[in-house]
C-alpha positions in Angstrom: -3.3 131.2 -19.6 -6.2 133.4 -20.9 -7.2 134.4 -24.4 -10.2 136.0 -26.0 -11.1 132.6 -27.4 -10.6 130.5 -24.2 -8.1 129.5 -21.6 -5.7 126.8 -20.4 -6.4 125.3 -17.0 -4.7 122.6 -14.8 -7.1 120.3 -13.1 -7.2 116.8 -11.5 -10.2 115.6 -13.5 -9.9 114.0 -16.9 -11.8 115.2 -19.9 -11.9 113.9 -23.5 -11.3 116.1 -26.5 -14.5 117.7 -27.5 -16.1 117.5 -24.1 -18.2 120.5 -23.3 -17.7 122.2 -19.9 -18.6 125.4 -18.1 -15.9 127.9 -17.2 -17.0 129.9 -14.2 -15.5 133.3 -13.3 -16.4 133.6 -9.6 -15.3 137.3 -9.3 -17.8 138.3 -12.0 -20.5 135.7 -11.3 -20.4 134.7 -14.9 -20.0 131.4 -16.7 -19.5 130.4 -20.3 -19.6 127.1 -22.3 -16.4 125.8 -23.7 -15.0 122.7 -25.3 -11.8 120.8 -24.6 -9.5 121.2 -27.7 -6.2 120.0 -26.2 -5.1 118.0 -23.1 -1.8 117.0 -21.7 -0.6 115.0 -18.7 1.0 117.4 -16.1 1.8 114.9 -13.4 0.4 111.7 -11.9 -3.0 113.3 -11.2 -3.0 116.7 -13.0 -4.0 117.5 -16.6 -3.6 120.6 -18.6 -6.7 121.4 -20.7 -7.0 124.0 -23.4 -10.6 125.2 -23.6 -12.2 127.0 -26.5 -15.2 129.2 -25.7 -18.5 128.4 -27.5 -19.7 131.9 -28.3 -18.0 135.3 -29.0 -18.5 137.2 -25.7 -15.3 138.7 -24.2 -15.7 136.5 -21.1 -12.6 137.8 -19.3 -13.5 141.5 -20.0 -9.8 142.1 -21.0 -8.5 144.0 -24.0 -6.4 141.6 -26.1 -3.5 141.7 -26.2 -3.3 143.3 -22.7 -0.8 146.1 -22.4 2.7 145.0 -21.1 2.7 144.7 -17.3 -1.1 144.7 -17.0 -1.0 141.8 -14.7 1.2 141.5 -11.6 2.8 138.4 -10.0 -0.6 137.4 -8.7 -2.3 137.0 -12.1 -3.6 133.6 -11.4 -5.5 134.7 -8.3 -7.0 137.6 -10.2 -8.5 135.3 -12.8 -9.5 132.1 -11.0 -11.8 129.9 -13.0 -13.6 126.7 -12.1 -14.3 124.1 -14.8 -17.4 122.0 -14.5 -18.5 119.2 -16.8 -21.9 120.0 -18.4 
C-alpha cells in the first residue's frame, strides 16, 4: 500500500516501532528515510510494517489520491520497494 506519507510493506525481518529504515525505489534510483509506526504478524516469518516517511518529498511521484483505475493488476511490480535498516 502506498500513500503520500509512507507505505505498508511485508517483509521477513523484524523491526521495532520507531526504528528508522530506508525505503528504496529501484525504478527511480531514489531512497527516503522512514520510521516504523505499526507492525503486525502476517505468518510464521512475515511481518507487515507501516512506514512513515521522514520528510515531505512526494517519494512515489504519484498524485494522491490517484484517479480510479490508475494502477492495473500488476501494481505491486510497478512500485517495488526495498526496506533496509539504517
